[in-house]
FIVEX-430618 format. One record per residue (C-alpha): residue in one letter; residue number from 1; x, y, z. Coordinates in nm, 2 decimals. Example, Ala and Ser with C-alpha at 12.3 -4.5 7.8 and 13.67 -1.06 7.14 Angstrom:
2
+------+-----+--------+--------+--------+
: code : pos :   east :  north :     up :
+------+-----+--------+--------+--------+
:    A :   1 :   1.23 :  -0.45 :   0.78 :
:    S :   2 :   1.37 :  -0.11 :   0.71 :
+------+-----+--------+--------+--------+
***
This chain:
152
+------+-----+--------+--------+--------+
: code : pos :   east :  north :     up :
+------+-----+--------+--------+--------+
:    X :   1 :   1.67 :  11.19 :   9.55 :
:    X :   2 :   1.44 :  11.37 :   9.79 :
:    X :   3 :   1.09 :  11.47 :   9.78 :
:    X :   4 :   1.19 :  11.82 :   9.75 :
:    X :   5 :   1.38 :  11.74 :   9.46 :
:    X :   6 :   1.09 :  11.67 :   9.23 :
:    X :   7 :   0.91 :  11.92 :   9.06 :
:    X :   8 :   0.64 :  12.08 :   9.28 :
:    X :   9 :   0.34 :  11.94 :   9.12 :
:    X :  10 :   0.51 :  11.59 :   9.11 :
:    X :  11 :   0.60 :  11.59 :   9.47 :
:    X :  12 :   0.21 :  11.73 :   9.58 :
:    X :  13 :   0.08 :  11.45 :   9.36 :
:    X :  14 :   0.28 :  11.18 :   9.51 :
:    X :  15 :   0.21 :  11.32 :   9.86 :
:    X :  16 :  -0.18 :  11.35 :   9.79 :
:    X :  17 :  -0.14 :  10.98 :   9.67 :
:    X :  18 :   0.01 :  10.86 :   9.98 :
:    X :  19 :  -0.25 :  11.04 :  10.17 :
:    X :  20 :  -0.53 :  10.84 :  10.01 :
:    X :  21 :  -0.37 :  10.51 :   9.99 :
:    X :  22 :  -0.32 :  10.54 :  10.39 :
:    X :  23 :  -0.67 :  10.67 :  10.46 :
:    X :  24 :  -0.81 :  10.37 :  10.25 :
:    X :  25 :  -0.59 :  10.13 :  10.41 :
:    X :  26 :  -0.69 :  10.28 :  10.76 :
:    X :  27 :  -1.06 :  10.24 :  10.65 :
:    X :  28 :  -0.98 :   9.87 :  10.54 :
:    X :  29 :  -0.84 :   9.79 :  10.86 :
:    X :  30 :  -1.08 :   9.94 :  11.07 :
:    X :  31 :  -1.38 :   9.77 :  10.86 :
:    X :  32 :  -1.21 :   9.42 :  10.92 :
:    X :  33 :  -1.17 :   9.50 :  11.28 :
:    X :  34 :  -1.54 :   9.57 :  11.29 :
:    X :  35 :  -1.59 :   9.23 :  11.15 :
:    X :  36 :  -1.36 :   9.04 :  11.38 :
:    X :  37 :  -1.51 :   9.23 :  11.69 :
:    X :  38 :  -1.90 :   9.13 :  11.57 :
:    X :  39 :  -1.78 :   8.81 :  11.72 :
:    X :  40 :  -1.71 :   8.97 :  12.08 :
:    X :  41 :  -1.96 :   9.14 :  12.34 :
:    X :  42 :  -1.78 :   9.47 :  12.32 :
:    X :  43 :  -1.84 :   9.75 :  12.10 :
:    X :  44 :  -1.58 :   9.95 :  11.87 :
:    X :  45 :  -1.52 :  10.22 :  12.12 :
:    X :  46 :  -1.49 :   9.98 :  12.39 :
:    X :  47 :  -1.21 :   9.82 :  12.20 :
:    X :  48 :  -1.04 :  10.12 :  12.17 :
:    X :  49 :  -1.03 :  10.17 :  12.53 :
:    X :  50 :  -0.94 :   9.85 :  12.61 :
:    X :  51 :  -0.66 :   9.89 :  12.35 :
:    X :  52 :  -0.52 :  10.20 :  12.50 :
:    X :  53 :  -0.54 :  10.02 :  12.87 :
:    X :  54 :  -0.37 :   9.72 :  12.72 :
:    X :  55 :  -0.10 :   9.93 :  12.59 :
:    X :  56 :  -0.04 :  10.22 :  12.85 :
:    X :  57 :  -0.18 :  10.05 :  13.16 :
:    X :  58 :  -0.38 :  10.20 :  13.40 :
:    X :  59 :  -0.50 :  10.55 :  13.34 :
:    X :  60 :  -0.78 :  10.81 :  13.47 :
:    X :  61 :  -1.09 :  10.86 :  13.29 :
:    X :  62 :  -0.97 :  11.22 :  13.21 :
:    X :  63 :  -0.65 :  11.06 :  13.03 :
:    X :  64 :  -0.86 :  10.77 :  12.88 :
:    X :  65 :  -1.08 :  11.05 :  12.74 :
:    X :  66 :  -0.80 :  11.25 :  12.59 :
:    X :  67 :  -0.67 :  10.93 :  12.43 :
:    X :  68 :  -1.00 :  10.88 :  12.27 :
:    X :  69 :  -1.10 :  11.22 :  12.19 :
:    X :  70 :  -1.41 :  11.18 :  12.39 :
:    X :  71 :  -1.63 :  11.37 :  12.65 :
:    X :  72 :  -1.54 :  11.29 :  13.01 :
:    X :  73 :  -1.92 :  11.20 :  13.03 :
:    X :  74 :  -1.90 :  10.96 :  12.72 :
:    X :  75 :  -1.60 :  10.79 :  12.86 :
:    X :  76 :  -1.76 :  10.74 :  13.20 :
:    X :  77 :  -2.05 :  10.57 :  13.06 :
:    X :  78 :  -1.81 :  10.37 :  12.83 :
:    X :  79 :  -1.60 :  10.25 :  13.15 :
:    X :  80 :  -1.95 :  10.18 :  13.36 :
:    X :  81 :  -2.05 :   9.92 :  13.10 :
:    X :  82 :  -1.70 :   9.77 :  13.07 :
:    X :  83 :  -1.70 :   9.76 :  13.42 :
:    X :  84 :  -2.02 :   9.57 :  13.45 :
:    X :  85 :  -1.90 :   9.33 :  13.19 :
:    X :  86 :  -1.61 :   9.27 :  13.41 :
:    X :  87 :  -1.32 :   9.40 :  13.15 :
:    X :  88 :  -1.21 :   9.70 :  13.38 :
:    X :  89 :  -1.24 :   9.78 :  13.72 :
:    X :  90 :  -1.20 :  10.13 :  13.91 :
:    X :  91 :  -0.91 :  10.14 :  14.16 :
:    X :  92 :  -0.77 :  10.41 :  14.38 :
:    X :  93 :  -0.45 :  10.53 :  14.31 :
:    X :  94 :  -0.22 :  10.42 :  14.60 :
:    X :  95 :  -0.02 :  10.79 :  14.58 :
:    X :  96 :  -0.34 :  10.98 :  14.57 :
:    X :  97 :  -0.68 :  10.84 :  14.74 :
:    X :  98 :  -0.84 :  11.11 :  14.55 :
:    X :  99 :  -0.77 :  10.95 :  14.21 :
:    X : 100 :  -0.93 :  10.64 :  14.06 :
:    X : 101 :  -0.76 :  10.48 :  13.79 :
:    X : 102 :  -0.89 :  10.23 :  13.51 :
:    X : 103 :  -0.76 :   9.88 :  13.54 :
:    X : 104 :  -0.77 :   9.64 :  13.28 :
:    X : 105 :  -0.88 :   9.30 :  13.40 :
:    X : 106 :  -0.79 :   8.96 :  13.25 :
:    X : 107 :  -1.12 :   8.93 :  13.04 :
:    X : 108 :  -1.04 :   9.26 :  12.88 :
:    X : 109 :  -0.66 :   9.16 :  12.81 :
:    X : 110 :  -0.75 :   8.81 :  12.70 :
:    X : 111 :  -1.04 :   9.01 :  12.44 :
:    X : 112 :  -0.76 :   9.27 :  12.33 :
:    X : 113 :  -0.49 :   8.97 :  12.26 :
:    X : 114 :  -0.73 :   8.78 :  12.04 :
:    X : 115 :  -0.87 :   9.05 :  11.83 :
:    X : 116 :  -0.49 :   9.21 :  11.76 :
:    X : 117 :  -0.41 :   8.84 :  11.67 :
:    X : 118 :  -0.72 :   8.79 :  11.44 :
:    X : 119 :  -0.64 :   9.16 :  11.30 :
:    X : 120 :  -0.23 :   9.05 :  11.24 :
:    X : 121 :  -0.37 :   8.72 :  11.07 :
:    X : 122 :  -0.57 :   8.91 :  10.82 :
:    X : 123 :  -0.28 :   9.15 :  10.77 :
:    X : 124 :  -0.02 :   8.83 :  10.70 :
:    X : 125 :  -0.27 :   8.70 :  10.47 :
:    X : 126 :  -0.29 :   9.00 :  10.27 :
:    X : 127 :   0.10 :   9.02 :  10.27 :
:    X : 128 :   0.14 :   8.66 :  10.16 :
:    X : 129 :   0.25 :   8.73 :   9.78 :
:    X : 130 :   0.49 :   8.98 :   9.92 :
:    X : 131 :   0.90 :   8.90 :   9.95 :
:    X : 132 :   1.01 :   8.91 :  10.25 :
:    X : 133 :   1.23 :   9.21 :  10.16 :
:    X : 134 :   0.93 :   9.42 :  10.07 :
:    X : 135 :   0.76 :   9.33 :  10.38 :
:    X : 136 :   1.06 :   9.45 :  10.57 :
:    X : 137 :   1.09 :   9.76 :  10.38 :
:    X : 138 :   0.72 :   9.84 :  10.41 :
:    X : 139 :   0.76 :   9.79 :  10.81 :
:    X : 140 :   1.08 :  10.01 :  10.81 :
:    X : 141 :   0.91 :  10.28 :  10.64 :
:    X : 142 :   0.58 :  10.29 :  10.83 :
:    X : 143 :   0.80 :  10.28 :  11.13 :
:    X : 144 :   0.97 :  10.59 :  11.01 :
:    X : 145 :   0.69 :  10.74 :  10.90 :
:    X : 146 :   0.53 :  10.71 :  11.25 :
:    X : 147 :   0.81 :  10.83 :  11.44 :
:    X : 148 :   0.84 :  11.13 :  11.22 :
:    X : 149 :   0.48 :  11.22 :  11.28 :
:    X : 150 :   0.51 :  11.18 :  11.68 :
:    X : 151 :   0.77 :  11.42 :  11.67 :
:    X : 152 :   0.58 :  11.70 :  11.47 :
+------+-----+--------+--------+--------+
***
């Protein structure tokens, strides 16, 4: 049976419940991430910036601003502080010397890897009472939901 096969109210209630649970889960993960970050010398916005650079590679301040939904000037200040702390560095684009890219340095990458591993350990602990089948089904459903949302 598909969701649209349910009575309209039942389908709407289920979707509302899913949205609420995802919102709560996101909030808990964000809070746990902040607790983990409190042991490091970076702020949550710096973590988000480093994570984008870790996952996507070098990018301009404009590109990073767009990814983070921040003003260009705010992102510039963020990068200035991260550069001062030797987490990133500005490098000239070899194809266009007018373009400056933000490059993740080893220390920035190390912090991201450590924090992500700690977040994954937290999630693994939460999932400890789930069966392997339940964990795989959860992963598959979340992957599908993410792909469908990206295609929208």
